[in-house]
C-alpha positions in Angstrom: -73.9 -33.7 -50.8 -76.1 -31.6 -53.1 -77.7 -33.0 -56.4 -77.7 -30.3 -59.2 -80.3 -31.0 -61.9 -79.4 -29.7 -65.6 -82.5 -29.7 -67.6 -82.3 -31.4 -71.0 -84.0 -29.1 -73.8 -83.2 -30.7 -76.9 -85.2 -33.2 -78.5 -82.3 -35.8 -78.9 -81.9 -38.3 -77.5 -85.6 -39.1 -77.0 -86.7 -39.7 -73.4 -83.8 -37.9 -71.8 -85.2 -35.5 -69.2 -82.2 -34.0 -67.4 -78.6 -34.4 -66.5 -77.6 -34.6 -62.7 -74.4 -34.0 -60.9 -73.5 -34.8 -57.3 -71.7 -31.9 -55.7 -70.0 -33.0 -52.4 -69.9 -30.6 -49.5 -68.1 -32.6 -46.8 -65.3 -35.2 -46.3 -62.5 -35.9 -48.5 -64.5 -35.2 -51.8 -65.6 -31.8 -50.5 -65.5 -29.1 -53.5 -65.6 -31.9 -56.2 -68.5 -32.7 -58.2 -69.3 -36.2 -60.1 -71.0 -35.7 -63.4 -72.5 -38.1 -65.9 -75.8 -38.9 -64.3 -79.0 -38.7 -66.5 -82.7 -38.8 -65.7 -84.8 -40.7 -68.3 -88.4 -41.3 -69.0 -89.1 -44.9 -69.1 -90.3 -46.3 -72.4 -92.9 -48.8 -71.0 -94.9 -48.6 -67.9 -94.1 -44.9 -67.1 -91.9 -43.7 -64.4 -88.2 -42.5 -64.5 -85.0 -44.1 -64.3 -81.4 -42.8 -63.7 -78.4 -43.8 -65.5 -74.9 -43.4 -63.9 -71.7 -42.2 -65.4 -70.1 -44.7 -67.8 -67.1 -45.2 -70.3 -67.9 -46.6 -73.8 -65.6 -48.8 -75.5 -65.6 -51.0 -78.7 -65.0 -54.6 -79.0 -65.0 -56.1 -82.6 -67.0 -53.2 -83.8 -69.6 -53.6 -81.0 -70.2 -50.6 -78.8 -70.2 -51.4 -75.0 -70.2 -49.5 -71.7 -69.2 -50.0 -68.3 -70.2 -48.2 -65.1 -67.8 -45.9 -63.5 -69.5 -46.0 -60.2 -70.0 -49.5 -58.9 -70.6 -51.3 -55.8 -67.8 -53.4 -54.2 -70.1 -56.2 -53.1 -73.8 -55.5 -52.8 -75.5 -54.1 -55.8 -78.2 -52.5 -53.7 -76.0 -49.9 -52.2 -76.4 -47.8 -55.3 -80.3 -47.6 -54.9 -80.2 -44.6 -52.2 -78.2 -42.5 -54.8 -80.6 -43.4 -57.7 -83.5 -42.4 -55.4 -81.9 -39.2 -54.3 -81.3 -38.2 -57.8 -85.1 -39.1 -58.7 -86.2 -37.1 -55.5 -84.2 -34.2 -56.6 -85.7 -34.3 -60.0 -89.3 -34.6 -58.5 -88.7 -31.4 -56.6 -86.9 -29.6 -59.6 -90.0 -30.7 -61.8 -92.5 -29.4 -59.0 -94.1 -32.9 -58.4 -96.8 -32.8 -55.7 -96.3 -35.2 -52.7 -93.4 -36.1 -50.5 -90.1 -36.2 -52.5 -88.5 -38.4 -49.8 -89.0 -42.2 -49.6 -88.6 -43.6 -46.0 -85.1 -45.1 -45.6 -83.8 -46.8 -42.6 -80.5 -45.0 -42.8 -81.4 -41.9 -41.0 -78.1 -40.0 -41.9 -78.7 -40.5 -45.8 -82.4 -39.5 -45.1 -81.3 -36.2 -43.5 -79.1 -35.6 -46.3 -81.6 -36.1 -48.8 -84.1 -33.9 -46.9 -81.4 -31.3 -46.8 -80.9 -31.5 -50.7 -84.8 -31.3 -51.2 -85.0 -28.4 -49.0 -82.2 -26.7 -51.1 -83.9 -27.4 -54.2 -87.4 -25.9 -52.9 -85.6 -22.9 -51.8 -83.9 -22.4 -55.1 -86.8 -23.1 -57.6 -89.7 -22.3 -55.6 -88.7 -19.2 -53.5 -91.4 -16.6 -53.8 -90.3 -13.4 -55.4 -91.8 -9.9 -54.8 -94.4 -8.7 -57.3 -93.2 -6.1 -59.7 -94.5 -2.6 -58.8 -97.3 -2.8 -61.6 -98.7 -5.9 -60.1 -98.8 -4.6 -56.4 -102.4 -3.8 -55.3 -103.1 -0.3 -54.9 -104.9 1.3 -51.8 -107.7 2.9 -53.9 -108.6 -0.7 -55.5 -110.9 -1.0 -52.3 -113.1 1.7 -53.6 -113.9 -0.2 -56.8 -112.3 2.2 -59.2 
């Protein structure tokens, strides 16, 4: 699975930093993507939050939403996906420090490491300097 971060460049809604997509590379979902995730700046206390894809509906004029990606029984199973998206955003943003939090599930941790490495290669790959920026051989003489 690859997490694709799409930066949010418009001022509205306030606090929205980016959209995120999950691109599946293996298994029965290979070649598909799940869209609708968003990375937000928290209003209080700093930090970031991830919202999941949801569907809005109205009851008696009141707007409500329900999540399209839910756990079957244990609500904590969604936490690794949330953390993977936050880690990918931290790498995208160029945050300093490890982007991976320790996880007892080694397979998931390996997937996160691979995703982080892809982001580092994509967004932080060194580019060759343009010819006008290359050092000249005669610069050693102090000209």
